[in-house]
C-alpha positions, 0 to 999 in steps of 0.5 A: 499559505496555511491551509488550516487557517485558510479553511477556518477563515473561508468556512467560518469567519468570513460567512459568519461576519457577513451573515451578521452584517446582512442579518443586522441590516435586513428588512423587517415586515413585508416588501415591495415588488418581486421581494413581496412576490417571493414572500407570498410564494414561500408562504403559499408553497407556490413552486411554479409562479405565474410568469413561466418556468424561467421565473419559477425558481422552484429550488429557491422556494423549496430551500426557503420553505425548509429554512422557515421550517427550521426556524419554527422548529427552533422556536422562532418567535419574531417577524416571519418576513424578517426570517425569510430575509435572513435566508438571503443573509445566509446565502449572501454571506456564503457567497462572500466566503466563496468569493474569498475562496476563489480569489485565494485559491486562484492566486495562492495568497490569503490577502487576495481572498480577504480583499475580494470578500470585502470588495464584494460583501460591502458592494451596494447590490450584494449588500442590498440583496442580502437583506431582502427576500430575493433569489439573487443571494443564493444565485451569487452563492451558486455562481461563486461555488462553481467558480471555486471548482473552475479555479481548481480545474484550471490548476488540476487539468492533468490530475486524472481522477481528481479532475473527473470528480471536479468536472462532475461536481461542476455539472451538479452545481450548475444543474442545481443552480439552473433549478434556482435561476437560469442565469446559470446557463451563462456559465456553460460556454466557458465550462464547455470551452475549458472541457474542449481545451482539456480534451484536445490537450489530452488532459481530460478523459472523453468519458467525463462528458457523459458523466458531467451531463448525467450529474447536470441533468440530475441537478437540474431535474426540477427545472426539466420537470417544469419544462417537459410539462410545458412541452407535453401540452404546448410543444417543444418550442413553447417549452424551451422558450418558457424555460429560458425566457418565461412568458414575457422576457424573450425580447429582452434576453435576445436583444429584440428591444432597444439597448438603451431603454428608459431604465438604463441610466438609473440602473447604471447609477445604481450599478456605480454605487457598487464601486464606492469603496476606496479599495477599488482604486488600489485594485486598479493600481495593482493591476496596472503597475504590478506583474505576477508569477503566480502559478497557473494564474494564466489559465485561471485569468482567461477563464474568469475574464471570459465569464466576466465578459459574458455576465457583463454583456448580459447585464449591460444589455438587459433593459428591464426595470431591475437591471442592476440586480443582474450585475451581482455576478459581474461585481463578484468577478470584478471583486475576485480580480480586484482582490488579486490586484490589491494582493499584487500591490501590497505584497511587500506591505506589513500586516498593519498596513493591510489591516488599515486597508481592510478597515478602509474597505469596510468603513469607507463604503458605509460612510460614502453610502450615507453621504450619497444618500444625503446628497442625492436626497437633497438634489431630489428635494430641489428638483435637480433629479427628475421625480418618478411618475408615481411615488409610493406612500411612505417610501423615501425613493432616494434612500430606498435605492441609494442605501443598501441597508434596509433594517429601517425601511418599512414603507411596504408594511406601513402601506399595507397596514394603512390600506387594510384600514380603508378597504373593508369586506366586500370592497375591491382594490386594484393594485399594480404589480409592485404593490399587489405583491405586498398585499398578497404576502401580507394576506397569505400570512393570515389564516383567514384574510379579510374578505375584500377582493384584490385585483392586479395584473396577475388576476387575469381580468381584461380592461373591459372586465375591470370596467364592468366590475368597477361600475357595480353600484353595490361595491366600493372600488379603490385603486392604488395609483391612477397613473399611466403605466400603473393602471389600464388606459381604458380605466383611466379614461372612463373613470374618475378618482377621489383621494381617500387616505393613501388610496383613490376611490374609483367613481363613474366618469362624468 
């Protein structure tokens, strides 16, 4: 493999191609759910959030604000929220390039990297997360960067000083990753096992351990700052659990909740959309049929297989509403293995055949996503797919979840624009977390937001306080969704609701 061509492709062509793909399909306007919350936090400069250190993502907020400053310096005149989404496009484009590099370096075959990048970059969840404001794009980039260093380590365990430099680089990357998202901790058991193996075989100098720890601590300084602050005020255990799980997720992470929660099946259906590319079939065939004599592949395969087991197990048993988003590292590792499998199967094929396969790997998923969206939409319209207890205004639920591209998905922006026509100064509006984040982001963009009060699960009112506020005769009160699960039960029992546009007017119960 020509090293110069390899570097040009991995450092230039691949990230640029995927960045342009994600940028062209990125969402415009404000977003729903956690994406809207991230947009608000970036605009407000909120580095701590309100759900604990594990969900603070301070490095991501800092990087996104720096990106916004760069766009403004360059004279950006378009949608601010689209600019935020382009930051995710940049991160996921980099992640695809690093997946290319990891597969090519592990196998020594450029086509393994190309096929791995196509499998990953056109998969459903990476594409989707590359078009909205979320941490997952840059989390995927950090994961893939760490795995590139890991592959190099597996191939250079006896290289002395070079190995020490790689170990320090791995420690720094993982520490920075921790300040961005603490799923970086899932990689540490494999790194630790590899270091112990190297130390036992006398290939890794003992002094690399404190050096790696120092680099890791330096990279994770932002995360540790938040954790130590909680420890000083609330004790060691409270600070540690806050850094690892946040305020509400310890039971989910540690397995205190049931494995098959109410969100498991729909999340598995979304996860299955990652594998619509026909190239996945060729990858499996390549693994089953062919053998390889790639140098150093055995140790690389063990390390990547261990990472795959850890990330897949974590994702599969993490029963939360956005469970499918945590599958991105699993998809990346499967793409690396898939690229290797295709390279095995196609090592004697001509370049034209491989070009056709790459075309199939790019055009095939696009057509299949569109077909899946139409087919599922028809089933949903006929009632074959159960409807949600609450459907958001303007949002086509099937297209929203089934199609990874979001350039024509503006339901949150339409909702915000219409809601602000109904709610006037002095009014109050209660919104659940999915909707409140969109309203908060839209209001943060304005120098002087309208003087109406937004109530949400994050504003801290008890059910009794909410009832008292809503019973004040001098104020109009609205709610987005008077549905169980999206409003306090006490409120639903005590009040009645009248439809007014896309909102509901809250009235005293009869």
